[in-house]
C-alpha positions in Angstrom: 0.0 0.0 0.0 1.4 3.4 -1.0 1.3 6.6 0.9 -1.5 9.0 0.1 -0.7 11.8 -2.4 -3.5 14.3 -2.5 -3.3 16.8 -5.3 -6.8 18.3 -5.0 -8.6 19.3 -1.8 -12.3 20.2 -1.8 -15.2 20.3 0.6 -18.9 19.5 0.3 -21.4 21.4 2.5 -25.2 20.8 3.0 -26.2 24.5 2.7 -28.4 24.4 5.8 -30.8 27.3 6.7 -33.5 27.9 9.3 -37.1 27.5 8.3 -38.0 31.1 9.3 -34.7 32.6 8.0 -33.4 31.0 4.8 -31.4 34.0 3.7 -29.0 33.9 6.7 -28.1 30.3 6.2 -27.6 30.6 2.4 -25.5 33.7 2.9 -23.4 31.9 5.5 -22.9 29.1 2.9 -21.7 31.6 0.3 -19.3 33.0 2.9 -18.0 29.5 3.6 -17.2 29.2 -0.2 -15.3 32.5 0.1 -13.5 31.3 3.2 -12.6 28.0 1.6 -11.1 29.8 -1.4 -9.1 32.1 0.9 -7.7 29.0 2.6 -6.6 27.6 -0.7 -9.1 24.8 -1.2 -9.3 23.7 -4.8 -13.1 23.0 -4.8 -16.2 24.0 -2.9 -19.3 21.8 -3.4 -23.0 22.1 -2.5 -25.6 19.4 -2.0 -28.9 19.6 -3.8 -31.8 18.8 -1.7 -35.6 19.0 -2.1 -38.3 19.6 0.5 -35.5 20.2 3.1 -33.7 23.2 4.6 -31.1 23.1 1.9 -30.3 24.2 -1.7 -33.1 23.1 -4.1 -31.3 24.4 -7.2 -27.6 23.9 -7.3 -27.3 25.8 -10.6 -28.8 28.9 -9.0 -26.7 28.7 -5.9 -23.4 28.1 -7.9 -24.2 31.0 -10.2 -24.3 33.2 -7.0 -21.1 31.6 -5.7 -19.4 32.2 -9.0 -19.8 36.0 -8.4 -18.4 35.7 -4.9 -15.3 33.7 -5.7 -12.6 33.9 -8.4 -10.6 30.7 -8.5 -12.2 27.7 -6.6 -14.0 25.0 -8.5 -17.7 25.1 -7.9 -19.4 21.7 -7.6 -22.7 20.1 -7.0 -23.0 16.6 -5.4 -25.4 15.5 -6.5 -28.4 16.6 -8.6 -31.0 13.8 -8.4 -31.9 13.6 -12.1 -35.5 12.4 -11.6 -36.7 15.9 -10.9 -35.0 17.6 -13.8 -36.0 18.5 -17.4 -32.7 17.6 -19.2 -32.8 20.5 -21.6 -33.7 23.2 -19.1 -31.2 21.9 -16.6 -28.5 21.9 -19.3 -29.3 25.6 -20.0 -29.1 26.5 -16.3 -25.8 24.7 -15.8 -24.2 26.2 -19.0 -25.2 29.7 -18.0 -23.9 29.3 -14.4 -20.6 27.9 -15.8 -20.1 30.8 -18.2 -20.8 33.3 -15.4 -18.1 31.5 -13.3 -15.7 31.4 -16.2 -15.6 27.7 -16.5 -15.4 26.5 -12.9 -18.5 24.3 -12.6 -18.2 20.7 -11.7 -21.6 19.0 -12.1 -22.4 15.8 -10.2 -25.5 13.6 -10.9 -27.3 10.7 -9.3 -30.3 8.7 -10.4 -33.6 8.5 -8.8 -36.1 10.9 -7.2 -36.1 11.1 -3.4 -39.6 11.9 -1.9 -41.1 10.7 -5.2 -44.4 10.0 -3.5 -44.8 13.7 -2.6 -43.1 15.4 -5.5 -43.6 13.1 -8.5 -47.0 14.5 -9.5 -45.9 18.1 -8.9 -42.8 17.9 -11.0 -44.1 15.7 -13.9 -47.4 16.2 -15.8 -49.3 13.0 -16.2 -48.2 9.5 -15.1 -44.5 9.7 -14.5 -44.0 6.1 -13.3 -42.9 4.9 -16.7 -40.6 7.8 -17.3 -36.8 7.1 -17.5 -35.6 8.8 -14.3 -32.3 7.0 -14.3 -29.2 6.9 -16.5 -30.9 7.8 -19.7 -32.1 11.1 -18.3 -28.5 12.0 -17.3 -27.3 11.0 -20.8 -29.8 13.5 -22.3 -28.4 16.3 -20.2 -24.9 15.4 -21.4 -26.1 15.3 -25.1 -27.5 18.8 -24.7 -24.3 20.1 -23.2 -22.4 19.0 -26.2 -24.3 21.6 -28.2 -25.4 19.7 -31.2 -27.6 21.7 -33.5 -31.3 21.0 -33.5 -33.3 20.3 -36.7 -31.8 19.8 -40.1 -28.7 21.6 -41.6 -31.0 24.3 -43.0 -32.9 24.9 -39.8 -32.5 28.4 -38.4 -34.2 30.6 -35.8 -34.6 34.3 -36.2 -34.7 36.9 -33.4 -34.2 40.7 -33.6 -30.8 41.3 -35.1 -29.8 37.7 -35.4 -30.3 34.5 -37.4 -28.7 31.3 -36.2 -28.8 27.6 -36.2 -30.5 26.5 -33.0 -28.8 24.7 -30.1 -28.5 25.0 -26.4 -27.3 28.5 -25.4 -25.0 29.6 -24.1 -22.9 26.9 -25.8 -20.2 26.0 -23.3 -18.0 23.2 -24.9 -15.8 22.6 -21.8 -18.6 21.8 -19.4 -19.4 18.3 -20.8 -16.0 17.2 -19.6 -16.7 18.3 -16.0 -19.7 16.0 -15.5 -19.4 13.6 -12.5 -21.5 10.7 -11.4 -22.0 9.8 -7.7 -21.7 6.1 -7.9 -22.1 3.6 -5.0 -22.9 0.3 -6.8 -21.1 -1.7 -9.5 -24.0 -1.1 -11.9 -23.7 2.7 -11.5 -19.9 2.6 -11.7 -20.0 0.7 -15.0 -22.5 3.1 -16.5 -20.4 6.1 -15.5 -17.2 4.5 -16.9 -18.8 3.6 -20.2 -19.9 7.2 -20.6 -16.6 8.7 -19.7 -17.8 10.5 -16.6 -15.7 11.6 -13.7 -16.4 9.6 -10.5 -17.6 10.7 -7.0 -17.3 8.0 -4.4 -18.3 8.9 -0.9 -18.8 7.3 2.5 -21.8 5.2 1.4 -21.5 2.2 -1.0 -23.5 -1.0 -1.7 -22.1 -4.2 -0.2 -21.9 -6.5 -3.2 -20.2 -9.8 -2.3 -18.7 -8.3 0.9 -19.6 -6.8 4.2 -16.4 -4.7 4.3 -16.7 -1.1 3.3 -13.1 -0.7 2.2 -13.2 -3.9 0.0 -16.4 -2.7 -1.6 -15.2 0.8 -2.4 -11.9 -0.4 -3.8 -13.8 -2.7 -6.1 -15.8 0.2 -7.3 -12.7 2.3 -8.1 -11.1 -0.6 -9.8 -14.1 -1.3 -12.0 -14.3 2.4 -13.0 -10.6 2.4 -14.1 -11.0 -0.9 -15.9 -14.0 0.2 -18.0 -13.4 3.9 -18.4 -14.0 5.0 -22.0 -12.6 8.5 -22.7 -10.1 10.3 -24.7 -9.0 12.2 -21.5 -8.1 11.2 -18.0 -11.4 11.2 -16.0 -11.1 12.4 -12.4 -11.9 10.3 -9.3 -12.8 12.1 -6.0 -13.1 10.4 -2.7 -15.5 11.8 0.0 -14.9 11.3 3.7 -16.4 12.8 6.8 -13.3 14.3 8.5 -13.7 16.3 11.7 -10.5 17.5 13.3 -10.8 19.3 16.6 -7.3 20.6 17.3 -8.4 24.2 17.4 -11.8 23.5 18.9 -12.7 24.2 22.6 -13.5 21.4 25.0 -17.3 21.7 24.6 -17.0 21.4 20.8 -14.7 18.5 21.0 -17.2 16.6 23.2 -20.0 17.4 20.7 -17.9 16.1 17.8 -17.2 12.9 19.7 -20.9 12.4 20.4 -21.7 13.0 16.8 -19.3 10.3 15.6 -20.5 7.9 18.4 -24.1 8.3 17.4 -23.3 7.2 13.8 -20.9 4.4 14.6 -23.5 1.5 14.8 -24.4 1.9 11.2 -20.8 1.1 10.2 -20.7 -2.3 11.8 -22.9 -4.3 9.3 -24.7 -3.8 6.0 -27.9 -1.8 6.4 -31.3 -2.5 4.8 -32.3 -4.6 1.8 -29.7 -2.9 -0.5 -26.9 -3.9 2.0 -25.7 -0.3 2.3 -22.3 0.0 3.8 -21.1 3.2 5.7 -17.5 4.4 6.2 -16.7 5.4 9.8 -16.4 9.1 10.4 -12.8 10.2 10.9 -12.9 12.4 14.1 -10.1 13.3 16.4 -6.9 15.2 16.6 -4.9 15.8 13.4 -2.4 13.1 14.4 -5.2 10.6 15.0 -6.9 11.5 11.7 -3.6 11.2 9.8 -3.0 7.8 11.3 -6.4 6.6 10.0 -6.1 8.2 6.6 -2.6 7.0 5.8 -3.8 3.4 6.8 -6.8 3.7 4.4 -6.0 2.0 1.1 -8.8 3.8 -0.6 -7.3 7.2 0.3 -4.0 5.9 -1.2 -5.7 5.0 -4.4 -7.0 8.5 -5.3 -5.5 11.9 -5.7 -8.6 14.0 -4.9 -10.1 14.3 -1.4 -13.4 15.9 -0.6 -14.4 16.7 3.0 -18.1 15.9 3.5 -19.2 18.4 6.2 -21.9 17.1 8.6 -25.4 18.3 8.2 -25.8 19.0 12.0 -23.0 21.6 12.4 -22.9 25.4 12.4 -20.8 27.8 10.2 -18.2 28.3 13.0 -17.7 24.5 13.1 -17.3 24.3 9.4 -14.7 27.0 9.3 -12.8 25.4 12.2 -12.8 22.1 10.4 -11.6 23.6 7.1 -8.9 25.5 8.9 -7.6 22.5 10.7 -7.6 20.2 7.7 -6.0 22.8 5.5 -3.1 23.5 7.9 -2.6 20.3 9.9 -3.8 17.4 7.8 -3.8 18.0 4.0 -0.1 19.1 3.8 0.8 15.8 5.5 -1.1 14.0 2.7 1.0 15.6 0.0 -1.4 18.5 -0.8 -0.2 21.9 -1.6 -2.3 25.0 -2.3 -2.2 26.6 -5.7 0.8 28.9 -6.1 -1.5 31.9 -6.8 -3.1 31.4 -3.3 0.3 31.4 -1.7 1.2 34.6 -3.6 -2.0 36.3 -2.5 -1.4 35.1 1.1 2.1 36.6 1.0 0.7 39.9 0.0 
């Protein structure tokens, strides 16, 4: 087993807000993106959530984040494709990417959480026979490629302009920055066959094993074996990492209680799908480094993404990002972009 060599460091945040004050929570999440950029993180990612106190439209949020940041990659993990109109979503993503000057990283998943509540509201008519899975993602990708609609002589006319119709704005680089959040061999194989970047987090399906590490290594190996692309698709690993070196005693106790409350789910496969959970990595920087350097999955990737807990506050998130950036990531081989170091020196 080799030593970890992390070249890209990012974080994923839930974008929480209070029911009676959504602005404050969303503004604090935008400020967290700014803070992460100042620290030198390479990526800042947001979850997309429906019917919850979180971001319901990642494209809208990232368009705003693009105006508040200059360098950091802006990602979404993940957009549940079942709720989306492929063409309209592609339009929104392309526009947000152009406004951020090409910094979007777009993650997808299949399915439609809360379908029993939202299915009829989102889709007109009987949606139960709709393709809400991989084919719907493929349609988004096809639109992002910018192929012209209609025949070679088809044009549309608007004041001052005649043009061949295709998705606008046309953003040719975005199609190479599409990711899939895969947790099963079936999903991994589809992502690889379509040349997508891979997001692998702290939840996978136990297929032939009860061991999380064995299952996740199998997923990464299958993606690399089957990948079809003329470039080198990226693979990012998500882990819940909570250092408490700079936290006070009360916060440390709260972090320990958080991890303890989630530990039972890591001991055996959960539910009919045999879901496996990775243990949260909580402790001092030295304790966390000991666990990460012994993790063969961390050694198998070059991109690490911190999955920030849902239950924490902005001050907690900033403390976690600070401690990881200064006390953990450099020991894993990560270095901030030279432009960040130059700005810090000023």
